[in-house]
N, C-alpha and C positions, 0 to 999 in steps of 0.2 A: 354535908351538903351534898346531894346528888350533881353530878357532872352536867351541864348544860347539854341540851340537844339540839340539834338544827335538822330538819326534815326538808330535804330538797337536794335535787341534783346540782353539780357545779356547773353544767353549760347554761344554767340560769342566772342571768346577771344580778337578779334581786337575791337570789341565795348568796352568790358572792359579795355583794354588800355587807350581808350580815357577818359573813366569814372573815373579810377584812376588818371590820370593827373588831370583832372577837380577837383577832390577832395582833392588832394594834394595842389592845388591852391587856394582852398576855393572859388572856382566859382560857381555860381549858375547857374542851367541848367535845362531844362526839357528833359525827354527821350521818344520816341515814339516807339513803338514796330513795328519793319519793319524785315524783313527776314523769310523764310519758316522754320518751318510749321506755324508760327504765321501769317504773313502777307506777300503774295507775292511782292517783290521788282520790280518784271518784269512788272509794270504797268507805263504807260505814266508820272503820278505825279512824281513816283520816279525815273523813267530813266531821266526825265529832270534835276535832281540833280546828278545823276551818272550814265551815260551811260552802265556801266558794270553791274548794277542791284544788286549791293552788299553792304553790310553794312560794318562800319558805314558811315554815312554822318554827318558832322558838320554844322551847319548853325549859323553864328555869325552876327547878323544885316541882312544887305544885301549881305552877302559874304557866300558862302557855298564852300565845299571841300569834297574830298573823299581820300582813303589810310591813314590807320590808323597811320603809321609811320610818314608819312607828316604832318598829324593833330597834333602830338605828337609835331614835331617841331615847328610847327604855333603857338600852345598853349604856348610851353615854349620860343618862341623868343617874342611873343606879351604879355605875361602876366606872364611870370616865368624866364624871364633872370637872372641867378646867383641863381635861386632855382631850375629849372628842367634842366637847362643847364648851364655848368661851365662859368664864364667869361673869364677864360683862354682859348685862342684859341687851343692849343694843347691838354688840358684836354678836350674841347669840342669837337675836332676831334675824340679822342678816344671813346666819348661817341657816336657819330655818326656812327664810325666805328662798334661798337657793336650793335647799333640799326639795320645797315644794314644786319650784318652777322645774326641776329636773324632771318630775314624774308628770306635771300638770301641761308642760309645753315643749321640752326637749325630747322627750322618749317618743310620743305620739308622732312626731315629725319624722322619725327615722323608722317607723316599723316596717312600711312596705318595702322601703328600699334595702333594709337588711334583709327581710324574708327573701326578697327577690335574688339580690346579689350574693350576700354572704351564705344565708342559710340555704338558699336554692331550693326553697319549698315549692313542691309541685302547686300550680294554680296561680303563683305570683310572678306572673310573666307578662303583665301588662306595661308596655313601654311609656305609654303615657302616664299611668300611675306612678311609675318608678321614677320618672323625671319629676312629677308633682311633688313627690315625697323628698327627693334631693334638694328640690327649690326651697320648700318648708324647712327642711334640716338645715341648710345653708344659712338661712334667714335666722334661725334660733343660734346656729354658731356665730354668727356675726355679733349678737347682743353679748353672747359669752366672750368672745374676742374684744370687743370694746371694753368690758369690765375688766378683763386682764390686763389689757394695755396701760391700765392706770398704775401698774407697777408693783401692787401688792403680791406677795408670793402664793397667797392661797385666796380661795373665792370670798371668803367673809373677812379677810385681813390678814394680819400677820400669823395666825396660829392655824394649824391645821385642824380641820374639824369633820364631822360626819357628812356635811356637805361636799367635802372634798372626794369623800368615798363614792358618793352617788355619782358626783360630777366626772370624775376619773374614769370610772367604768362606762359612762355613755360616750366620752370622748375617745375612749379605746376603740369604741366601734366605728367612730367617725375616721381615726387613722388607718384600720385595719380594712376598711370598705375597698374591695377592687373596684374603684370608679374614680374618675376624675375629678378633683375636689379642689375648692378654693384654697390658697395658701392662708394659715392662719398662725401667723409666727408668735403671738403671745400665748396662744392655746398651746402650741407646740412646746413651750418652753415650760409652761406649767405642766403639760403631760410628762416632760421629763422629770421634773422635781417629784411628780408623784411616783413614777416608774423607780425613783432611786429610794423609796421607801421598801424596806424588805417585804411587807405585806402587800405593797402596792405592786411591786414586780411578780408575787406569787399569784394574785388575783386578776392582774391585767395580763395576763400570758397570751400567746400567740394562738395556743390551742382552744382558748376559750373567748372570742370575742362577741 
């Protein structure tokens, strides 16, 4: 069986989701640099795999797919059911709930602030929009903080899941952001638990917020 391939640069949070999951499962893979500024994905070779021209793409034998959260579900169901997705249907549903919330609610809130304050992308310098992004981001973090304050070690319950991979990388950006932020003690404890995992420490490194 051919080794899996991951197409994408490690500075992408979505690529790191996939790499973290693969490392948790102990699966061998090759990673190829794709994505600007390293390698333009808007070329026929890449667009044949993902017509959106975005990373990551997972290639598993003669099967390929895109969208990081869908890739997480695929890896968990094919290689890690009971490891990265709970066997219990209700706990699994909660993990998928938080996985969806991370991409639909949490990530859009932090986009402008991260590009302005962390990535320092030219053109992202509107003070009002930065403040608005931080306000929206804090409101979403308040939701996460309230859930984690219930005392369960992971977002869907007692077991680590793909939802924790996605959430961990998002809150890594919160704690790395060079700005004054509201204290989130339960989230900070959760962040430490995720960083204590070998793959968590590898993919939530200070060099790739």
